[in-house]
C-alpha positions as CSV (number, residue, x, y, z in Angstrom):
1,X,69.9,-54.9,30.8
2,X,70.2,-51.4,32.4
3,X,72.9,-48.8,32.0
4,X,75.9,-49.7,29.8
5,X,78.8,-47.8,28.4
6,X,80.2,-47.7,24.8
7,X,83.9,-46.6,24.6
8,X,85.2,-45.7,21.1
9,X,89.0,-46.5,21.0
10,X,90.5,-44.8,18.0
11,X,87.3,-45.0,15.9
12,X,88.7,-43.5,12.7
13,X,89.7,-44.4,9.2
14,X,93.1,-46.1,9.6
15,X,94.2,-47.4,6.1
16,X,97.4,-47.7,4.1
17,X,98.5,-48.8,0.6
18,X,101.2,-51.2,0.3
19,X,103.1,-51.3,-3.0
20,X,104.7,-54.6,-3.8
21,X,106.5,-53.8,-7.0
22,X,109.8,-52.0,-7.3
23,X,110.9,-49.1,-9.5
24,X,111.8,-50.3,-13.0
25,X,110.1,-53.7,-12.5
26,X,108.1,-54.9,-15.5
27,X,104.4,-55.8,-14.7
28,X,101.8,-57.4,-17.0
29,X,98.1,-56.5,-17.3
30,X,96.2,-57.8,-14.4
31,X,99.4,-58.4,-12.3
32,X,99.0,-57.3,-8.6
33,X,100.8,-54.1,-7.8
34,X,100.0,-53.8,-4.1
35,X,97.2,-53.9,-1.7
36,X,95.0,-51.8,0.4
37,X,94.8,-52.3,4.2
38,X,91.9,-50.9,6.2
39,X,91.4,-51.3,9.9
40,X,92.9,-50.4,13.3
41,X,89.9,-49.1,15.2
42,X,88.1,-50.9,18.0
43,X,85.5,-50.4,20.7
44,X,84.6,-51.5,24.2
45,X,81.2,-52.3,25.8
46,X,81.1,-52.1,29.7
47,X,78.0,-53.6,31.4
48,X,76.9,-53.0,35.0
49,X,77.7,-55.6,37.6
50,X,74.2,-57.1,37.6
51,X,74.5,-58.3,33.9
52,X,75.3,-61.9,33.6
53,X,77.3,-62.6,30.4
54,X,78.4,-66.0,28.9
55,X,81.5,-65.7,26.9
56,X,82.5,-67.8,23.8
57,X,86.4,-67.7,23.4
58,X,86.2,-69.9,20.3
59,X,88.5,-72.6,21.6
60,X,91.2,-70.2,22.7
61,X,92.1,-68.5,26.0
62,X,92.7,-64.7,26.4
63,X,96.4,-64.0,26.6
64,X,99.5,-63.4,24.5
65,X,99.2,-66.8,22.8
66,X,95.5,-66.4,21.9
67,X,94.4,-67.0,18.3
68,X,92.3,-64.5,16.4
69,X,88.4,-64.8,16.6
70,X,86.7,-64.3,13.1
71,X,85.2,-61.1,12.4
72,X,81.4,-60.8,13.2
73,X,81.5,-63.8,15.5
74,X,79.5,-63.8,18.6
75,X,81.7,-63.5,21.7
76,X,79.2,-63.0,24.5
77,X,75.5,-63.5,25.2
78,X,73.5,-61.8,28.0
79,X,71.8,-64.6,30.1
């Protein structure tokens, strides 16, 4: 495959806690109080011009109207 480049774009712990109850609200045991969100980091792989890649866009096209591709899905294969 030859030389390739890995670019870390914001590789860091990016998380938040969202509280969904209000002050003074009665909650019962086991009732949801909020949720934890984790994510926000990404990375890029850059291949040399001699590498032949076949992309799988999972029945969507890149652009503003694209749908999400499931996490851990194969998006490209080196031929």
